[in-house]
C-alpha positions in Angstrom: -29.6 -74.7 15.1 -31.5 -77.7 16.5 -32.3 -77.0 20.2 -35.8 -75.9 21.0 -36.0 -72.2 22.1 -37.1 -71.4 25.7 -38.5 -68.0 26.5 -38.8 -66.9 30.1 -41.7 -64.5 30.6 -41.4 -62.0 33.4 -44.1 -61.9 36.1 -45.4 -58.4 36.6 -47.4 -57.3 39.6 -49.6 -54.2 40.3 -50.8 -53.4 43.8 -49.6 -56.9 45.0 -51.6 -58.8 42.3 -50.3 -60.3 39.1 -51.4 -58.4 36.0 -54.0 -60.5 34.3 -55.3 -58.0 31.7 -53.8 -59.3 28.5 -53.3 -56.0 26.7 -51.8 -54.3 29.7 -49.6 -57.3 30.4 -48.4 -57.5 26.8 -47.6 -53.8 26.7 -45.5 -53.9 29.9 -43.7 -57.1 28.8 -42.6 -55.3 25.6 -41.1 -52.3 27.4 -37.3 -51.9 26.7 -35.0 -53.2 29.4 -33.8 -49.7 30.2 -37.3 -48.9 31.5 -37.7 -52.0 33.6 -34.5 -51.9 35.8 -32.8 -54.2 33.2 -35.1 -57.1 33.9 -36.3 -58.3 30.4 -40.0 -59.1 29.8 -39.0 -61.9 27.4 -35.7 -63.7 27.9 -34.9 -66.2 25.1 -32.5 -69.0 26.1 -30.8 -71.9 24.3 -28.2 -74.1 26.0 -24.7 -72.9 25.2 -25.6 -69.3 24.4 -23.7 -66.4 26.0 -25.5 -64.3 28.6 -24.9 -61.2 30.6 -25.7 -60.5 34.2 -27.7 -57.3 34.6 -27.2 -56.7 38.3 -24.6 -57.0 41.0 -24.4 -60.2 42.9 -21.7 -61.3 45.3 -18.8 -59.3 43.8 -16.2 -61.0 46.0 -17.0 -64.2 43.9 -16.4 -62.3 40.6 -20.1 -61.5 39.8 -21.2 -58.0 38.9 -23.4 -56.2 36.4 -22.0 -57.0 33.0 -20.3 -60.3 33.9 -20.5 -62.7 30.9 -21.4 -66.4 31.2 -22.7 -69.4 29.3 -26.2 -70.6 29.9 -26.5 -74.3 30.5 -29.9 -75.2 31.9 -33.2 -73.7 33.3 -35.0 -75.0 36.4 -38.7 -74.2 36.4 -42.1 -75.4 37.5 -43.5 -77.9 35.1 -46.9 -76.3 35.0 -45.5 -72.9 34.0 -46.0 -73.2 30.2 -48.3 -70.4 29.0 -49.9 -70.5 25.5 -51.0 -66.9 25.8 -47.5 -65.7 24.9 -47.5 -67.1 21.4 -45.7 -64.4 19.4 -44.7 -63.9 15.8 -41.2 -62.9 17.0 -40.5 -66.4 18.1 -40.6 -69.8 16.3 -43.9 -71.7 16.5 -42.4 -74.5 18.7 -41.1 -72.0 21.3 -41.5 -73.2 24.9 -42.7 -70.3 27.1 -41.9 -70.5 30.8 -43.7 -68.1 33.3 -42.3 -69.4 36.6 -38.6 -70.2 36.3 -36.8 -71.0 39.5 -33.2 -70.4 38.5 -30.8 -70.6 35.6 -27.5 -72.6 35.6 -24.8 -70.4 34.1 -21.1 -71.1 33.7 -18.8 -68.2 34.6 -15.2 -68.9 33.6 -13.8 -66.2 35.9 -15.9 -67.3 39.0 -13.8 -67.5 42.2 -16.0 -70.2 43.7 -15.7 -73.8 42.7 -19.1 -75.3 43.2 -19.4 -78.0 45.9 -23.0 -78.9 45.0 -23.6 -82.5 44.2 -23.6 -83.3 40.4 -22.9 -79.7 39.5 -19.7 -78.9 37.5 -17.2 -76.3 38.8 -17.9 -72.8 37.7 -21.6 -73.4 37.1 -23.6 -71.2 39.4 -27.4 -71.0 40.0 -28.7 -67.6 39.2 -32.0 -67.0 41.0 -35.0 -64.9 40.2 -34.6 -61.2 40.9 -37.2 -58.6 41.9 -37.2 -54.9 40.8 -39.8 -52.1 40.9 -40.2 -49.6 38.1 -42.6 -46.9 37.0 -44.9 -47.3 34.0 -46.5 -44.4 32.2 -50.1 -45.5 31.7 -51.3 -42.5 29.7 -48.4 -42.6 27.3 -48.7 -46.2 26.3 -52.2 -47.4 27.0 -55.7 -46.5 25.8 -58.1 -45.3 28.5 -60.3 -48.4 28.2 -57.3 -50.7 28.9 -56.5 -48.7 32.1 -60.1 -49.0 33.1 -60.1 -52.7 32.6 -57.0 -53.0 34.7 -58.7 -50.9 37.5 -56.2 -48.0 37.2 -57.3 -44.6 38.3 -57.9 -42.3 35.3 -55.9 -39.5 37.0 -52.9 -41.7 37.6 -50.0 -40.9 35.2 -47.5 -43.5 36.4 -48.0 -46.7 38.3 -45.5 -48.8 40.2 -44.9 -52.3 38.7 -43.0 -55.0 40.6 -41.3 -57.5 38.2 -39.9 -60.9 39.0 -37.5 -62.2 36.3 -34.0 -63.7 35.8 -31.3 -60.9 35.8 -29.9 -62.1 32.5 -29.9 -60.9 28.9 -28.5 -62.5 25.7 -24.9 -61.5 25.1 -24.2 -62.3 21.4 -23.8 -58.5 21.2 -23.5 -55.7 23.6 -23.3 -51.9 23.8 -20.0 -50.1 24.3 -21.1 -49.1 27.8 -21.7 -52.7 28.8 -18.3 -53.8 27.4 -16.3 -51.4 29.5 -13.7 -53.2 31.6 -13.9 -56.5 29.7 -11.2 -58.3 27.7 -12.7 -60.3 24.9 -11.2 -63.0 22.6 -12.6 -61.8 19.3 -15.0 -58.9 18.5 -16.9 -57.4 15.6 -17.6 -53.7 16.2 -19.5 -50.9 14.4 -17.9 -47.5 14.4 -20.7 -45.7 12.6 -21.8 -43.3 15.3 -25.4 -42.1 15.9 -26.2 -38.4 15.5 -25.1 -36.1 18.4 -21.9 -35.3 20.3 -19.2 -38.0 20.4 -17.3 -39.0 23.5 -13.7 -40.4 23.5 -15.1 -43.6 25.1 -17.4 -44.2 22.2 -14.4 -45.2 20.1 -11.7 -46.0 22.5 -13.7 -48.6 24.6 -14.7 -50.9 21.7 -11.3 -50.7 20.0 -9.5 -51.7 23.2 -11.5 -54.8 24.2 -9.1 -57.2 22.5 -5.3 -57.7 23.1 -4.4 -58.1 19.4 -5.4 -56.3 16.3 -6.0 -59.6 14.4 -8.9 -60.3 16.8 -10.9 -57.2 15.9 -13.1 -56.8 12.8 -14.8 -53.5 11.9 -18.1 -54.4 10.3 -18.4 -51.5 7.9 -16.9 -48.2 6.7 -17.0 -45.3 9.0 -16.1 -41.6 9.2 -12.4 -41.1 10.1 -13.4 -38.2 12.2 -14.7 -40.7 14.7 -11.1 -41.5 15.6 -10.2 -37.9 16.1 -12.5 -37.1 19.0 -10.8 -35.1 21.8 -11.6 -35.2 25.5 -14.2 -32.6 26.6 -13.2 -29.7 28.9 -14.8 -31.6 31.8 -12.9 -34.7 31.1 -9.6 -32.8 30.9 -10.3 -31.1 34.2 -11.1 -34.4 35.8 -7.8 -35.9 34.5 -5.9 -32.9 36.0 -7.7 -33.4 39.3 -6.8 -37.1 39.4 -3.2 -36.2 38.6 -3.0 -33.7 41.5 -4.4 -36.4 43.8 -1.8 -38.9 42.6 1.0 -36.5 43.4 -0.3 -35.4 46.8 -1.3 -38.8 48.1 2.3 -40.1 48.7 3.1 -36.9 50.6 0.0 -37.2 52.8 0.4 -40.9 53.5 4.1 -41.8 53.3 5.0 -45.4 53.3 6.8 -46.4 56.6 10.4 -47.4 56.1 
């Protein structure tokens, strides 16, 4: 598409020191986001691409986990390019950044008009975040790698501190992440994975747009997916909420 791809590489620390063993470092960077407190090891960025916040920020300003925005620009230390991260998954001219400072992201629903000089309204700096997660050494690493990284052989899990931008690309998202959002146009997949289905699995993606014309189902699916009924636990919860709704006005009458 033209623009050069930028990839932000997370900084991972073990016992207060940055991990310098290349094999251990690479293995941890490639962990899925759901095992790293939703801070990605590799974050590809191109100006104009949609991104998603992965943690709660000042919610009174309209920022929360799952808020969508448009990436504009990355501020980083000029000396932070790292050729050790050349990877077949990215184009050969990719620019790898290991020490980003913040990302400028535009949030259309932001409740704060920026008063920073030369910064457009609705464009907000998103700073680096820190999270700690556990990493299972024996499951993912050979013994010689653990030895090279000075990890005790008897240790099963080690604590890793990660510094990274709390953003992920948002060209697509899971049903769970889309809850509560109203989108302009969507393409959804209703072919469900094996296992029990929940009402939300179908209702949530189908109800993200206001008009049927703005929704495209990508492929054929089993009609049974539309016939899922609430579980017993869900029905009991709805009954409980209904009882609360009826009793609340009696307990807290509105003064006349």
